[in-house]
C-alpha positions in Angstrom: -153.9 20.7 -9.7 -153.2 20.6 -6.0 -149.8 21.8 -4.9 -147.3 19.1 -4.2 -144.4 19.3 -1.9 -140.9 18.8 -3.4 -140.5 15.6 -1.3 -143.7 14.1 -2.9 -142.5 14.9 -6.4 -139.1 13.2 -5.7 -140.9 10.0 -4.5 -143.0 9.9 -7.6 -140.0 10.3 -9.8 -138.2 7.5 -8.0 -141.1 5.1 -8.6 -141.0 5.6 -12.4 -139.3 2.7 -14.2 -135.9 3.4 -16.0 -135.9 3.4 -19.7 -134.0 0.6 -21.5 -130.6 1.5 -22.9 -130.7 3.4 -26.2 -129.4 1.9 -29.4 -126.4 4.3 -29.3 -125.4 3.0 -25.8 -125.7 -0.7 -26.9 -123.4 0.1 -29.9 -120.9 1.7 -27.7 -120.8 -1.3 -25.4 -120.3 -3.7 -28.4 -117.4 -1.6 -29.6 -115.7 -1.8 -26.3 -116.2 -5.6 -26.1 -115.0 -6.0 -29.7 -111.9 -3.9 -29.0 -111.1 -6.0 -26.0 -111.6 -9.2 -28.0 -109.3 -8.0 -30.8 -106.6 -7.1 -28.3 -106.8 -10.6 -26.7 -106.7 -12.3 -30.1 -103.7 -10.2 -31.2 -101.9 -10.9 -28.0 -102.4 -14.6 -28.4 -101.4 -14.5 -32.1 -98.3 -12.4 -31.3 -97.3 -14.8 -28.6 -97.7 -17.8 -31.0 -95.7 -15.9 -33.6 -92.9 -15.1 -31.2 -92.6 -18.7 -30.1 -92.6 -19.8 -33.8 -90.0 -17.2 -34.7 -87.9 -18.1 -31.6 -87.9 -21.8 -32.7 -86.8 -20.8 -36.3 -84.1 -18.5 -34.8 -82.9 -21.3 -32.5 -82.7 -23.8 -35.4 -80.9 -21.2 -37.6 -78.3 -20.5 -34.9 -77.8 -24.2 -34.1 -77.4 -24.8 -37.9 -74.7 -22.3 -38.2 -72.9 -23.7 -35.1 -73.1 -27.2 -36.6 -71.9 -26.0 -40.0 -68.8 -24.4 -38.3 -68.2 -27.5 -36.2 -68.1 -29.6 -39.3 -65.4 -27.3 -40.7 -63.3 -27.7 -37.5 -64.4 -24.6 -35.7 -65.9 -25.5 -32.3 -67.8 -22.8 -30.4 -68.7 -22.8 -26.7 -69.8 -20.4 -23.9 -69.5 -20.4 -20.2 -73.0 -19.0 -19.3 -75.9 -18.9 -21.7 -79.2 -17.0 -21.3 -82.2 -16.5 -23.6 -84.6 -13.6 -23.8 -85.9 -10.9 -26.1 -89.7 -11.3 -25.8 -91.8 -9.7 -27.2 -90.0 -8.0 -30.1 -87.4 -10.6 -30.9 -85.2 -13.4 -29.5 -81.7 -13.0 -28.0 -79.2 -15.6 -27.0 -76.3 -14.2 -24.8 -73.2 -16.2 -24.3 -70.8 -15.0 -21.6 -67.1 -16.1 -21.8 -67.5 -17.1 -25.4 -64.7 -19.2 -26.9 -63.9 -21.0 -30.1 -61.3 -23.6 -31.1 -60.1 -23.4 -34.7 -58.8 -26.9 -35.4 -58.7 -26.7 -39.2 -55.6 -24.4 -39.2 -51.9 -25.1 -38.8 -51.2 -24.7 -36.0 -54.7 -24.9 -34.4 -55.6 -21.9 -32.2 -58.2 -20.7 -29.7 -60.2 -17.5 -29.6 -61.9 -16.0 -26.5 -64.2 -13.0 -26.1 -65.9 -11.5 -23.1 -69.4 -12.1 -24.4 -71.4 -12.6 -27.6 -75.1 -11.9 -28.1 -77.0 -13.1 -31.1 -80.6 -12.2 -31.8 -83.2 -12.0 -34.5 -86.4 -10.0 -35.1 -89.8 -11.7 -35.1 -90.5 -10.9 -38.7 -87.0 -11.9 -39.9 -86.0 -15.0 -37.8 -83.3 -16.2 -40.3 -81.3 -13.0 -40.2 -79.1 -13.2 -37.1 -77.4 -10.1 -35.7 -74.6 -10.4 -33.1 -72.9 -8.0 -30.8 -69.4 -9.0 -29.5 -67.9 -7.5 -26.4 -64.1 -7.5 -26.3 -61.3 -7.9 -25.7 -60.8 -10.8 -28.0 -57.6 -12.9 -27.4 -56.1 -15.3 -30.0 -53.6 -18.0 -29.0 -52.3 -21.3 -30.1 -54.0 -24.1 -28.2 -52.6 -24.4 -24.7 -50.5 -21.3 -25.1 -50.7 -17.6 -23.9 -52.4 -15.1 -26.2 -50.3 -14.0 -29.2 -52.8 -11.3 -30.4 -55.4 -9.2 -28.7 -58.1 -7.2 -30.4 -60.4 -4.7 -28.7 -63.0 -2.1 -29.9 -65.7 0.1 -28.7 -68.5 -1.6 -30.6 -68.6 -4.7 -32.8 -71.6 -6.1 -34.7 -71.9 -8.9 -37.1 -74.9 -10.1 -39.2 -75.5 -13.3 -41.2 -78.4 -13.9 -43.6 -79.7 -17.2 -45.0 -80.7 -20.7 -43.9 -77.9 -23.0 -42.8 -75.8 -24.4 -44.3 -76.1 -21.9 -47.2 -75.3 -18.3 -46.3 -76.7 -15.5 -48.5 -74.7 -12.6 -46.9 -72.4 -11.7 -44.1 -71.5 -8.2 -42.7 -69.4 -6.9 -39.9 -69.0 -3.4 -38.4 -66.4 -2.5 -35.8 -65.8 0.9 -34.2 -62.6 1.9 -32.5 -60.7 -1.3 -33.6 -57.3 -2.0 -32.3 -55.2 -5.1 -32.9 -52.0 -5.8 -30.9 -49.3 -8.4 -31.0 -48.5 -9.6 -27.5 -44.9 -10.4 -26.6 -44.2 -11.3 -23.0 -45.8 -9.7 -20.0 -47.7 -6.4 -20.8 -45.6 -5.9 -23.9 -47.9 -5.1 -26.9 -47.0 -4.0 -30.4 -49.8 -2.1 -32.3 -50.4 -3.9 -35.6 -53.6 -2.3 -36.8 -55.9 0.5 -35.8 -59.1 1.9 -37.4 -61.7 4.4 -36.3 -64.2 2.3 -38.2 -64.1 -0.9 -40.2 -67.0 -2.3 -42.3 -67.0 -5.5 -44.3 -69.8 -7.0 -46.3 -70.0 -10.1 -48.4 -72.9 -11.4 -50.4 -73.8 -13.9 -53.1 -74.0 -11.7 -56.2 -74.4 -14.5 -58.8 -74.8 -18.3 -59.1 -75.9 -20.0 -55.9 -74.2 -21.0 -52.6 -73.9 -24.6 -53.9 -72.9 -24.0 -57.5 -70.2 -21.5 -58.5 -71.1 -18.6 -56.3 -70.0 -15.1 -57.4 -69.1 -13.3 -54.2 -69.1 -9.5 -53.9 -67.0 -8.0 -51.1 -67.2 -4.4 -49.9 -64.6 -3.1 -47.5 -64.5 0.4 -45.9 -61.8 1.6 -43.5 -61.8 5.0 -41.8 -58.6 6.4 -40.2 -56.8 3.1 -40.5 -53.1 2.5 -39.8 -50.8 -0.6 -40.0 -47.3 0.8 -39.3 -45.6 -2.5 -39.2 -46.9 -3.7 -42.5 -45.7 -0.9 -44.8 -44.5 2.8 -44.4 -47.4 3.9 -46.5 -49.8 2.6 -43.9 -48.2 4.4 -41.0 -50.2 7.5 -41.7 -54.0 7.3 -41.2 -55.9 6.6 -44.4 -59.4 5.9 -45.6 -60.1 2.9 -48.0 -63.2 2.0 -50.0 -63.0 -1.3 -51.9 -65.6 -3.0 -54.0 -64.4 -6.4 -55.4 -66.0 -9.4 -57.1 -64.5 -12.9 -56.6 -65.2 -15.6 -59.3 -64.1 -19.2 -59.6 -65.2 -20.8 -56.4 -67.0 -24.2 -56.6 -69.3 -23.5 -53.7 -69.6 -21.7 -50.4 -69.1 -24.7 -48.1 -66.7 -24.2 -45.2 -63.1 -24.7 -46.3 -59.8 -22.9 -45.8 -59.2 -19.8 -48.0 -56.1 -21.4 -49.4 -58.3 -24.1 -50.9 -60.7 -21.6 -52.2 -58.0 -19.7 -54.1 -56.7 -23.1 -55.5 -60.2 -23.5 -56.9 -60.1 -20.0 -58.3 -56.8 -20.7 -60.1 -58.0 -24.1 -61.4 -61.2 -22.7 -62.8 -59.7 -19.6 -64.4 -61.5 -17.3 -62.0 -60.2 -14.0 -60.6 -60.7 -10.9 -58.6 -62.4 -8.0 -60.3 -61.7 -4.7 -58.5 -64.8 -2.8 -59.5 -63.7 0.3 -57.5 -60.9 1.3 -55.2 -60.5 4.6 -53.4 -57.6 5.4 -51.1 -57.4 8.8 -49.3 -54.5 9.9 -47.1 -54.3 13.6 -46.2 -54.7 15.5 -49.5 -53.5 12.5 -51.6 -56.2 10.5 -53.4 -55.9 7.2 -55.3 -58.8 5.8 -57.4 -58.6 2.6 -59.4 -60.1 -0.4 -61.1 -58.8 -3.6 -62.7 -58.6 -7.4 -62.6 -56.2 -9.8 -60.8 -55.7 -13.5 -61.2 -54.0 -16.2 -59.2 -51.2 -18.1 -61.0 -50.0 -21.7 -60.4 -47.7 -20.5 -57.6 -50.6 -19.0 -55.7 -49.4 -15.4 -56.4 -51.2 -12.5 -58.0 -50.9 -11.4 -61.6 -52.8 -8.6 -63.2 -53.2 -4.9 -63.7 -55.1 -2.1 -61.8 -55.1 1.3 -63.4 -55.0 4.0 -60.7 -55.4 7.7 -60.9 -53.4 9.6 -58.3 -53.7 13.0 -56.8 -50.7 14.1 -54.7 -48.1 11.7 -56.2 -45.3 13.7 -54.6 -46.9 12.9 -51.2 -47.2 9.2 -51.8 -43.8 8.4 -53.4 -41.7 9.1 -50.3 -43.9 6.6 -48.4 -43.4 3.8 -50.9 -40.0 2.7 -49.5 -37.7 4.8 -51.7 -35.2 4.9 -48.8 -35.0 1.1 -48.9 -34.2 1.2 -52.6 -31.5 3.8 -52.1 -30.1 1.7 -49.2 -30.0 -1.4 -51.3 -28.2 0.5 -54.1 -25.6 2.0 -51.7 -25.1 -1.5 -50.2 -24.4 -2.9 -53.6 -21.9 -0.1 -54.4 -20.2 -0.3 -51.0 -20.3 -4.1 -50.7 -22.0 -3.9 -47.3 -25.3 -5.0 -46.0 -27.1 -4.2 -42.7 -27.0 -1.1 -40.6 -27.8 2.4 -41.9 -24.4 3.5 -40.6 -22.8 1.4 -43.3 -25.2 2.4 -46.0 -27.1 5.6 -46.7 -26.4 6.8 -43.2 -22.6 6.7 -43.9 -23.1 9.6 -46.4 -23.6 12.0 -43.5 -20.1 11.2 -42.3 -18.8 12.5 -45.7 -21.0 15.5 -45.9 -23.6 16.3 -43.1 -27.1 16.3 -44.5 -26.0 14.4 -47.7 -28.3 11.5 -47.0 -31.4 13.8 -46.8 -30.3 15.5 -50.1 -30.0 12.0 -51.7 -33.5 11.0 -50.5 -35.1 14.3 -51.7 -33.3 14.1 -55.1 -34.4 10.4 -55.5 -38.0 11.2 -54.6 -38.2 14.2 -56.9 -36.6 12.2 -59.8 -39.1 9.3 -59.3 -42.1 11.7 -59.2 -40.9 13.4 -62.4 -40.4 10.0 -64.2 -43.8 8.7 -63.0 -45.5 11.8 -64.2 -43.9 11.5 -67.6 -45.0 7.9 -67.8 -48.6 8.5 -66.7 -51.6 10.1 -68.4 -53.2 13.3 -67.0 -56.6 13.0 -65.5 -58.9 14.7 -62.9 -60.3 13.4 -59.6 -62.6 15.5 -57.5 -61.7 18.5 -59.7 -58.0 18.1 -58.9 -55.2 17.2 -61.3 -54.3 13.5 -61.3 -51.9 11.1 -63.0 -53.1 7.7 -64.3 -50.5 4.9 -63.8 -50.5 1.1 -64.0 -50.4 -0.7 -60.7 -49.0 -4.0 -61.9 -48.9 -7.4 -60.1 -46.3 -9.8 -61.5 -45.9 -13.1 -59.7 -46.8 -11.3 -56.4 -44.4 -8.3 -56.9 -46.2 -5.0 -57.0 -45.1 -2.2 -59.4 -46.3 1.4 -59.7 -45.2 2.2 -63.1 -41.5 1.1 -63.1 -41.2 1.4 -59.3 -41.5 -1.7 -57.2 -43.5 -0.8 -54.2 -44.2 -4.1 -52.4 -44.8 -7.9 -52.5 -48.2 -9.6 -52.1 -48.0 -12.8 -50.1 -49.0 -16.1 -51.9 -52.6 -17.1 -51.5 -51.9 -20.8 -51.2 
């Protein structure tokens, strides 16, 4: 074979025809095309699903608004925007407002903004974020109450007009009563507040059984009761029976239904923690013909000597001294007058009264154990709205209608 130059050999190789693609190459090409086709189909399907879910969410939100409007609660917003694609749908309402016309007197509520949304795969479960502050005022008047928080979220489940469940979570809650210019009185504070209600039995249209779960962390309400002036944690699980349906109506009307049908409030569990004091209880309450509570809740108490001084014993002593002295009104005329006789006598009377009450309550109660600590079981009795711990009257529950 004659020798060939490298250039001649390269020319001959260039003239040779290329081999057709192998079977492996063809399969690889089809896989790529198939993957692209699947991605396109999925994108189209997801877009269709989002628009379908968005339509369901829009109808659900509109249904709840119509349900509330029929009940006399009219909602509006200054600026509305819609978004959320591709994972869900969100409706944002800036300068949100509501007029509550079914109350006496009617009042208005305003918040900075409200955003409601739903996930594509759960379009009938709406979740809302509310940005405070929220102001409450009688129609045409200046705000009477102002609430604010660091984060507030509400959620509603079900298809209008029949709710299946409602929940709300608020962090850093503060509620003030507004009096005049820049004068605010703290009514309620809580590090965290959680409320959940759900249909636990029956149906929304036929005698629903409603379970309510409330949790409060580091809550105070100093103007409501001295016991609530010190931060406390509360866990409550209660079941409400006796309602005809869950249609929108005032709570006073609902409690009239409860009284008429012989329903009641079952307290499945109650836990109250304040410092080292613990209260755990369960029982049943009913609404009498006057709209007031009757019933019994058995409570087990750790730290009874810490709780009794906060139950208003000073007021009981004040009333007794008023009756003896024939005076009513200022502490200087009542228990405070004891210090004019003997300095420090009023404190001694308080301490003696508290110790006597604690001893009597312990004798009346039954020993028990909570969290490996010694406790006393006592009856917390409701009689026509008056609240008694053992024989000690500790408060008054307002009428429910």
